[in-house]
C-alpha positions, 0 to 999 in steps of 0.5 A: 500499499502506498503512503498518501493513497486514498481508500474509497469505500462506496458500496452502492452503484458506480460511485467508487469507480467514478471517484477513483477515476477522477482522483487518478486523473488528478494525480492522486493515488487511490484504490477501492476497498471492499464493500466493508472495511472490517478487515482494515488493520492498524498497519493499514490505518497507519499507511493510509493517506485518508478514508473517503467513505459513503455514508451508507457504508457506515453501519453500526459494526463498521463504526464500532470497528473504525472508532476502535482503530481511531482510538488506538492511533499512535500519538503522531496520527490522526487519520482524515475521514471524508464522509459523503452524505446526501443533501436535503433538509434535516430529518429524524433519520439524518439526526440518528445517523449523526448520533451514530457517527459520534464515536468517529470524532472529527469528520469532513462531510461532503454533501452530494451531489458533489462538485469535482473541484470541491472533492479535489480540494477536500482530498488534497487538504486531507492528504496535506494534513496526513503528510505533516503527520507522516513527517512527525512520525519520521522525526519521532522514529529518528528521535527514538532511534537516537535515544535508543542508540544513546541509551545503548551507548550509555549502557555500554559505557556503564558496563565498561566502567563497571568492569574496568579495574582502572580509576577513571575521572572526568576533570574540568580544564582547571583540574576540578574533579567532576566525576569518578567511576564506582571502581575508582571509588572502591579502589581509592577507599572513597565512600561517597563521590560527592565528598571529592567531586567539586574539589581539585584533583591536584589535592590527591597528590603531594610534593613532586607528584602534584607538580607532575600532575599539573604538568600532565594536565598542561600537556593535555590542555595542549592537545597531547597526552600527559603521563606520570607515576604517583604515590597515593595513600589509602584511608586505610593507611595502605601505600599504593602507586599509580600510573596516570594518563591525562588526555583531552576530551573534545566536542564536535567542534574539536574544542577541548572541553574536559580532561580525562584522567585514567589511573592504573594501579602499579603497586605490585610492579613498584614493589618489585622495582624497589626490591630490584633497586635494593638488590642493585644497591647491595651489588653496587656496594659489593663492587665498591668494596672490591674497588676500595680493597684494591685501592687500599691494598696497594698503599698498605703493601707499600707501607708494610715494605717501607716499614720493613726497610726502615727497621732493617736499616735504622741507622741509614740516611734513607730511613727518613725517606722511607718514612716520608713515603709511608706517610704519603701512602697513609694519606692516600688511604685516608683520602680514599676512605673519606671519598668513600664515605662521601660517596654513600652519604645520602642527604635528606635534602638536595645539595648544591654540588659541582660537576667536578666534585661529583666526578672527583669522588667517582674517579678516586674509587677507580684510580687503581683500575685506571692505572693498571688498565692503562686508561688515560683520563681526560677531564674538561668541565665547562659547566662549573655552576652548582646543580641542586641534586641528591648527590649520592644518587647522582654519584651512583649513576656516574659510578655506573657509567664510569665502571662500564667504561672501564670494563669496556677498555680492558686493554687500555684506552681513553676515558673522556669526562665532560660537563657543559651547560645546556637546555632541554628545549622541550621542557624549557629547563636549563641544566648541565650535561655530564658526558662519559665516553670511552674508546672501548669496543662499543655496543652492538645495535641489538644490545643497544636497543635493550640496554636499559632493560632490567636483567639485560647484561653483556657481561655474563655472570659478572653483571646483574643487568640492573645498573643502567636500569637503576640509573635511568630510574634515578635520572627520571626522578631528577627530571633529567635524561640519559642517552647513549650512542655507540659505534663498533669497528673501523678503528673508531669504536666507543660509547658515549653516555650523556646525562642531562641534569636540570639545575633545579633537579632536586626541587622537582 
């Protein structure tokens, strides 16, 4: 059945044939229904343009059926009814027919004999009204489909938020917390979201973590992803660590309207890392003790020999010379011991220290190995401005880099130590770059890709594979960077490590 088709019900004479022929000639789609419309279904009703019915077809059963169809119409529908009535003065029979038609509601009455122009005008008016109803139906269906899709999307999002183990928060552009998912509330020990919504998200973090959170939001406001790791203590007192990413939320015009913070708990990983860090510290202490033992053993042997000679030649003039040399060697032992204490002294606050002082302590530990391995040390310090840092941690990094360089030059070579002022243009921070370069055998490209991975080592059983991994962790805590470049073969092999340290590294 075509939309906007007129159903004609005229069971007597040729009325139905004449009406249909005229309407079709006028370009109006129509069809002649059977002499009864008892079979008219709700689907037929909603697909019809209008009904043109001769009054004699409106028997009581038909009126009852039509009134029920009209009563149960959808909200958008009001099926037009055009009724052909006989002309003449009002009679008792005519009054009775009007009373019987009352259940049909509003009707358009067309009195016979009917002029063709009047018929055409009435039918066209009914079809225009019906077309507007169909437009309302289409708009309603589109709206309902959109609402259904939105509800389905909201339900999917709700299920996702319920099933994820991440803590998901929606923020205003200034960092005000708008909402938090139920799983996030549970994992953070928040009983009621209203107690935190409307507050600043930055108050979740403290110290350097708060600064990192603000930096991450700044990157998100610039259209990028901000990411950082932070510590959070639950109301129960339990310590947790989180990996947090902050991304921009855009509207249809691609304007940033909100920020989305997704936090994933990494407590187990952090505890493992701490255990590895402690393991590496113990290994570093062992390596340091071995180096110190070698450094102290040489002057002690010399002192022992000198005292022996002094006893054997107590009356000889060279005795004073022996004793002076022994005194020098004892002073050397004292210097090594003091430098060792300074190396492992861990300050509770960042201290101002110069590059030359950092390297002096490290090089003193390796003095004997450098000499025995025929390694020539070249130092050039162009950045002598002090940097604020945790010098014990920074010395651990430099000790690792220098130790690796010495290991790479077992047959001798040159160890190049440099410092110069530089700037991290990406973050706009000034600082110094500490360079440790060697002329050893270099690192293969394959090993270079994995050099900062934990437990990866090229030293066999003598290496733990944690030194550079720990060093990078320390560098990142100081908001710095550690880069490596290496070359093998053609007589120009070697490795260069560059450690960028911001001047205010200890204040991050």
